[in-house]
C-alpha positions as CSV (number, residue, x, y, z in Angstrom):
1,M,108.7,101.5,58.3
2,V,111.0,104.0,60.0
3,S,112.2,102.4,63.2
4,D,111.8,105.4,65.5
5,T,108.2,106.2,64.8
6,A,107.5,106.4,68.5
7,S,104.9,106.2,71.1
8,V,101.5,104.5,71.2
9,F,100.8,102.7,74.4
10,F,98.5,99.9,75.3
11,K,96.5,99.6,78.5
12,L,96.1,96.0,79.6
13,K,93.4,94.8,81.9
14,G,90.8,92.1,82.4
15,E,90.2,88.5,83.4
16,Y,90.3,85.6,81.1
17,D,88.2,82.5,80.7
18,E,90.3,79.3,81.0
19,K,88.6,77.9,77.9
20,S,90.0,80.8,75.9
21,I,93.6,80.0,76.9
22,K,95.1,77.6,74.3
23,V,98.4,75.8,74.4
24,L,101.2,78.3,73.9
25,D,103.0,77.8,70.6
26,G,106.6,78.6,69.8
27,T,105.9,82.2,68.9
28,M,104.2,83.0,72.2
29,K,106.8,81.1,74.2
30,K,109.5,83.2,72.5
31,I,107.8,86.5,73.7
32,I,107.1,85.2,77.2
33,E,110.7,84.1,77.6
34,K,111.7,87.8,77.1
35,S,109.2,89.1,79.6
36,L,106.0,88.1,81.4
37,I,104.8,91.7,80.7
38,A,103.5,90.4,77.4
39,L,101.3,87.7,78.8
40,P,98.2,89.8,79.3
41,L,98.4,90.9,75.7
42,L,98.7,87.4,74.4
43,L,95.8,86.2,76.5
44,T,93.7,89.1,75.2
45,L,94.5,88.1,71.6
46,L,93.6,84.5,72.4
47,W,90.3,85.7,73.8
48,T,89.5,87.2,70.4
49,G,90.1,83.8,68.9
50,I,92.9,84.9,66.6
51,S,95.8,82.6,65.5
52,L,99.3,83.9,66.1
53,A,101.3,81.2,64.4
54,D,100.7,81.5,60.7
55,S,104.1,81.4,58.8
56,Y,104.1,84.6,56.9
57,S,101.9,87.0,58.9
58,G,103.8,90.1,60.0
59,L,105.1,93.5,59.1
60,W,107.6,93.3,56.2
61,W,110.0,96.0,54.9
62,D,112.8,96.6,52.5
63,P,115.6,98.1,54.6
64,S,117.0,99.8,51.6
65,K,113.7,101.6,51.1
66,A,112.8,102.5,54.7
67,G,109.6,104.5,55.1
68,Q,107.2,102.0,53.4
69,G,106.1,98.5,54.2
70,I,103.7,95.6,53.8
71,S,101.2,94.4,56.4
72,V,100.7,90.7,55.7
73,I,98.1,88.4,57.2
74,Q,97.9,84.7,56.4
75,H,94.9,82.4,57.1
76,N,95.4,78.9,55.8
77,D,96.4,79.3,52.2
78,T,95.0,82.8,51.8
79,I,97.3,85.8,52.0
80,C,95.9,89.3,52.3
81,G,97.6,92.6,53.1
82,A,98.1,96.3,52.7
83,W,101.0,98.1,51.2
84,Y,101.6,101.5,52.7
85,L,103.6,103.7,50.3
86,Y,103.5,107.2,48.6
87,D,101.7,108.3,45.5
88,E,103.1,110.2,42.5
89,S,103.1,113.4,44.5
90,G,104.8,111.8,47.6
91,R,101.6,111.8,49.6
92,D,100.9,108.8,51.8
93,T,98.5,106.2,50.4
94,W,97.8,102.4,50.6
95,L,96.9,99.6,48.3
96,V,95.3,96.3,49.4
97,F,95.4,92.7,48.0
98,T,94.1,89.2,48.6
99,G,95.2,86.0,46.9
100,V,95.8,82.3,47.3
101,L,99.2,81.1,48.3
102,K,100.6,78.5,45.9
103,P,102.6,75.5,47.2
104,S,105.7,77.2,45.7
105,G,105.2,80.0,48.3
106,S,104.1,82.7,45.9
107,V,100.9,84.7,45.4
108,K,100.0,86.8,42.3
109,T,97.0,89.1,42.6
110,K,95.5,92.5,41.9
111,L,96.1,95.7,43.8
112,F,93.3,98.0,44.7
113,Q,93.1,101.5,46.1
114,Y,90.1,102.8,48.1
115,T,88.5,106.1,48.7
116,G,86.0,106.5,51.5
117,P,84.1,108.7,53.9
118,P,86.1,111.8,54.7
119,L,87.7,111.9,58.2
120,G,85.3,113.5,60.7
121,S,82.1,112.8,58.6
122,K,79.4,110.3,59.5
123,W,80.5,106.9,58.3
124,D,78.7,106.0,55.0
125,T,79.7,102.6,53.6
126,G,78.2,103.7,50.3
127,K,81.1,106.2,49.8
128,L,83.6,103.3,49.7
129,K,85.0,103.0,46.1
130,A,87.7,100.6,44.9
131,S,89.8,101.3,41.9
132,Y,92.2,98.8,40.2
133,R,95.8,100.1,40.4
134,G,98.0,97.1,39.3
135,T,99.4,93.7,40.2
136,I,101.6,92.3,42.8
137,T,103.6,89.0,42.9
138,L,104.7,88.2,46.5
139,T,107.1,85.3,46.8
140,F,108.1,84.0,50.2
141,N,111.5,82.4,49.9
142,S,111.5,81.4,53.6
143,P,109.8,82.6,56.8
144,G,112.5,85.3,56.9
145,T,112.8,86.5,53.3
146,A,110.4,87.5,50.6
147,T,110.4,89.3,47.2
148,M,107.6,91.6,46.0
149,Q,107.4,92.5,42.3
150,Y,104.8,95.1,41.5
151,S,103.3,97.1,38.6
152,V,101.3,100.2,39.6
153,D,100.0,102.6,37.0
154,G,102.7,101.4,34.6
155,K,105.4,101.8,37.2
156,N,107.3,98.6,37.9
157,G,109.6,97.7,40.8
158,T,110.8,95.2,43.3
159,L,111.1,95.1,47.1
160,N,113.4,92.7,48.8
161,L,111.5,92.1,52.0
162,L,112.6,91.1,55.5
163,P,110.4,90.8,58.6
164,F,110.2,94.0,60.6
165,A,107.8,92.6,63.3
166,N,106.2,89.2,63.2
167,D,106.1,87.7,66.7
168,V,102.4,88.6,66.8
169,A,100.5,89.9,63.8
170,V,96.8,90.8,63.8
171,M,94.6,92.8,61.4
172,F,91.7,94.4,63.2
173,W,88.6,96.2,61.8
174,D,85.4,97.7,63.0
175,S,82.7,95.7,61.2
176,G,80.4,98.7,61.5
177,R,82.9,100.8,59.5
178,P,84.3,98.5,56.8
179,G,86.9,99.8,54.4
180,Q,89.5,100.7,57.0
181,G,91.7,98.7,59.3
182,V,94.3,98.7,62.1
183,S,97.3,96.4,61.9
184,F,98.9,95.4,65.1
185,F,102.3,93.8,65.3
186,M,104.8,92.8,68.0
187,E,108.5,91.9,67.8
188,G,109.7,91.0,71.3
189,L,108.2,93.7,73.5
190,K,108.1,96.3,70.7
191,A,104.5,97.0,69.6
192,Y,103.6,98.6,66.3
193,V,100.3,100.0,65.0
194,I,99.4,101.0,61.4
195,W,96.0,102.5,60.8
196,Y,94.7,102.6,57.2
197,L,92.0,105.2,56.9
198,Y,90.8,108.2,54.8
199,D,91.7,111.9,55.1
200,K,89.3,114.9,55.1
201,K,89.0,114.6,51.3
202,G,88.2,110.9,51.4
203,R,91.6,109.8,50.1
204,A,93.5,106.8,51.4
205,M,96.0,107.8,54.2
206,W,97.9,105.9,56.9
207,V,99.3,106.7,60.3
208,T,101.6,104.7,62.4
209,S,103.0,104.4,65.9
210,G,105.3,102.1,67.9
211,T,106.6,101.7,71.4
212,D,107.9,99.4,74.1
213,L,105.0,97.4,75.4
214,G,104.1,98.3,79.0
215,L,101.7,96.8,81.5
216,Q,100.0,100.1,82.6
217,S,100.6,102.3,79.5
218,T,98.0,104.6,78.2
219,S,98.2,106.5,74.9
220,G,100.7,108.1,72.5
221,N,101.3,110.0,69.3
222,L,100.2,109.1,65.8
223,Y,102.5,109.9,62.9
224,R,101.8,110.6,59.3
225,F,104.5,110.5,56.6
226,T,105.4,111.9,53.2
227,G,108.0,110.3,51.0
228,P,109.5,109.6,47.6
229,A,107.1,109.7,44.7
230,L,105.9,106.4,43.2
231,G,108.2,105.6,40.3
232,S,111.0,107.8,41.4
233,Q,114.4,106.7,42.6
234,W,114.1,105.9,46.3
235,D,115.6,108.5,48.6
236,S,115.0,107.8,52.3
237,S,115.9,111.4,53.2
238,L,112.6,112.4,51.7
239,V,110.7,110.3,54.3
240,V,109.4,112.9,56.7
241,S,107.1,112.4,59.6
242,S,104.7,114.8,61.4
243,T,102.6,114.3,64.5
244,V,98.9,114.4,63.6
245,G,97.2,113.2,66.8
246,K,97.0,110.5,69.5
247,G,95.6,107.1,69.8
248,S,94.9,104.6,72.6
249,I,94.1,100.9,72.5
250,V,92.5,99.2,75.5
251,L,93.1,95.4,75.6
252,S,90.6,93.6,77.8
253,N,88.6,90.4,78.0
254,S,85.9,91.8,75.7
255,K,85.3,90.5,72.2
256,E,85.8,94.0,71.0
257,I,88.9,96.1,71.5
258,P,88.3,99.9,71.8
259,F,90.6,102.1,69.8
260,S,90.1,105.8,70.6
261,Y,91.8,108.5,68.6
262,N,92.2,112.2,68.0
263,I,93.6,113.0,64.6
264,D,93.7,116.3,62.8
265,G,91.3,117.6,65.4
266,V,88.8,114.8,64.9
267,S,88.0,112.5,67.8
268,G,86.4,109.1,67.5
269,L,86.3,105.4,68.6
270,L,86.6,102.2,66.7
271,D,85.4,98.9,68.2
272,L,88.0,96.5,66.8
273,V,87.6,92.8,66.2
274,P,90.1,90.5,64.3
275,F,89.7,90.6,60.5
276,V,89.5,87.1,58.9
277,C,91.4,87.0,55.7
278,D,89.7,85.1,52.9
279,T,89.2,85.4,49.2
280,S,85.6,86.6,49.6
281,N,86.7,89.8,51.5
């Protein structure tokens, strides 16, 4: 991920049931020590029932290949995630994976790419189509380093990964619109969002945003990227962003988190809930 991908804001409000407030683990304490501004966000995530402490959940990147990254979510011994990258023409795309983490700290599994309902059309789950694209071996050497070896359409490579943001890591989805997702990450008081969706032709695309977390923030820009073609020598100067719309997330005591957006002239709303990663998904 490019570190200056700028502004989406989060509006925090609501009251919290005491039963939903669990004992703060080390991750949460670390954020709260930096600022109590983050407390409403943490309580909201607890309200949804999500766990914040899994070892490898987070946003990972290879600093030598900035402009792409891996959203990783761990639940028990299951690892699932999405790799946001660029296809053979340099257009943004994403691949997804799910696998079982071995005691050695590695997971080898298949990569799939989806097409889906075109942006702006009525959501039709029947238009979701998955295609096999290759394999991935993700090896976590420690909570702070990982190696990803991949083979996609006969093109092989390796990413040497470091955490970009992993204080808080949650994958959200709208269960009424499966096949897309919103990854939310925090590092200190920096918040990052990656939305995996489909363009007006039904092709996989992603948009991202990031900002300092504020208590009374509202909305901000969504950015889309082009970059080095898959299989080519990585050239970070080819990573170019463009503003394609705005998004807003409202965090409250509801079980659903509204995500409103306007992208490429299309407005809509997703009712987000945490996505539970398991091998049946």
